[in-house]
ZALUMPA-812193 format. One record per residue: x, y, z negated of N, C-alpha, C, O in turn; residue in three letters. Coordinates in pm, whole numbers, plus 50000, padded with zeros to 5 digits. Each point is the difference from the previous one (the first is absolute). Example, Ala and Ser with C-alpha at 12.3 -4.5 7.8 and 13.67 -1.06 7.14 Angstrom:
BEGIN
513194943149220499115011950000500905012050000501044999849934Ala/498615010750138500825011949994499235010949927500515011149983Ser/
END
This chain:
BEGIN
142808123528747499984987750016500464989849798501075003049947Met/498174988849995500344992449888500354992849960499735001249880Ile/500874989050138500344982549977499784996049888500425008549923Lys/499094981750014499574994849870500464984149927499074993749950Ile/501885002250047500384986250007499314995149913499885007849905Ser/499454980550077499034991349909500964987149947499334989850019Ile/501475008049944500464985749925499244992349891499815001749880Phe/499604983750264498724994849895501104984549889500444990350061Leu/499625010149899499754989449924498334990449926499295007249930Thr/500354981950085498984993949979499024995349830498844997350031Arg/501205002549941499304995149955500554987649916500574991850072Arg/499405004549771501174986449984498984991250019500444988550002Ala/498235012350016499134985650038499894996050194499624990450067Asp/500865020749955500224995950142500884995750110500555009550057Leu/499794976949994500835003650088499875006750131498985003650060Ser/502874997649984500155009350088498794997850108499175008550032His/500894983149999498924997550152499334998149957499764989550059Asp/499075011749832498305007649895500545018449973499245008949960Glu/501854992350066500535016550062499315003050064498935005649977Phe/501654990450143500605003350142498595001450025499415009350056Val/500174981349901498194992850160498905012849916499515008050079Asp/500144994049772499755009249917500325010250003499195008149954Tyr/502184997550100499665016150091500084996050072499894988549959Trp/500295010650172499654996150132498945003450087499665008550082Thr/499834976849838498914997250041498315004349884498984995150048Gln/500875011149848498955005449909500555014849985499365010050033Lys/501954989949912499705021749925500535007950095500035012049972His/500874981050245500605009150047498225004550039499495010149951Thr/499694979850151499035005750018498855011549950499035005150055Pro/501634996449803499425006049960499415018050028498885004850014Leu/502875002549986500425005050039498645003450144499155008049959Leu/500564986750207499234999150012498395002449943499335005350089Ser/499984992549801499355000549996499175017849951498855002649965Thr/502165004850051499905011949846499515005950158500134995050111Leu/499205019549838499695010750109500975007050037500995001649928Pro/498795007050268501354999850024500245012849948499285009949997Ala/501954987949961501315012649969499754998849814501095000649943Gly/498374998750013499844989949860501425002349979500315010149936Glu/500944979350125501024990549978501155009550124500574992650080Val/499805025749934500544994250040501244996150091500865008550027Pro/499234977550024500814994449951500845005350144499435010550030Val/501444987650052501035003650104499654986450030498964994250032Arg/502235002749947499984985249966500474988749946500675003949905Arg/499374985550098499644988449882501414989050071500585003350104Tyr/499724985749828500924998549980500464993149946500735005349916Val/499284975550080499984992949910501304992650072500414997850114Gln/500074999149718501654990850056499574993449838499435002849895Leu/501654982350204499714986649941501294998550037500775003950088Leu/499234984849754502804997349978499334985750125498864995649991Pro/501675001850065500344986750122501894993749865500695006449920Thr/499334982650118500674995249941501824996250043500964993149965Asp/498715014950113501135007350100500965008649905499475010749968Asp/502144986949966501005001049984500955008450029500924993350047Glu/499485022449949500695005450164501495001149819499825002949882Ile/501554992650209500744998349856500925014749966500595007450079Pro/499274993749761500745005049962498535015849940500255007649906Gly/499124992850133498655002549920498964989749961499624988750032Val/499955026749832499644989949943498455002650013499725011650032Thr/499114978849948498945005150068498674998649808500284993749899Thr/498555014250126499635006449862498864991049983499524997150110Ala/499684995749761499344987049975498995014450008499975007849905Ala/498934995450269499564997949997498014999950067499885011449955Tyr/499384987150076499544991350026498905008050166499454998150108Asp/500845009349806500275014650134499575017249973499765007949909Gly/500384990950288500655016849986499045000850067499844992450095Val/498815022049858499105003250027500365016050088500005009349919Ala/500244994550206500165013349992499345009150089500434999050115Glu/498375012249865500155003349975500025020050085498805001349972Leu/501485009950083499715002050068499045013549998499074996150071Trp/500635016349893499115016949970500865012250032501225002049995Val/497955004050031500155011650032500775015149902500605010749995Asp/498364971749910500905018849921500194994949792500254987949990Ser/499665019149877499934990149969498375004049887499504995449897Ile/500225014850191498345000849958499724984950020500114989449939Ala/499585014250150499164982450138501124983749883499644988549974Asp/501115015850006500804989249908499034997849888499514989149970Ala/500265023049967499164997249824498774995150090499324990649959Ala/500395015150154498164998050024499824982649986498894994850011Arg/
END
């Protein structure tokens, strides 16, 4: 199993909220429109930042992180 983490930053012309709306409401549903087996993803997770702070931990400036699990390098390349 291979886990791919994609760290996302929004386009300069979008607010964070606009980015989240597009990513969650328009982009992600496209995965379900692909023919069965075309994208061999075992698991897909979207992570969004919060305003929570942990003392001593610096947070990265990303608008979101996509995590994809696939079975092999060949599946990742597809």
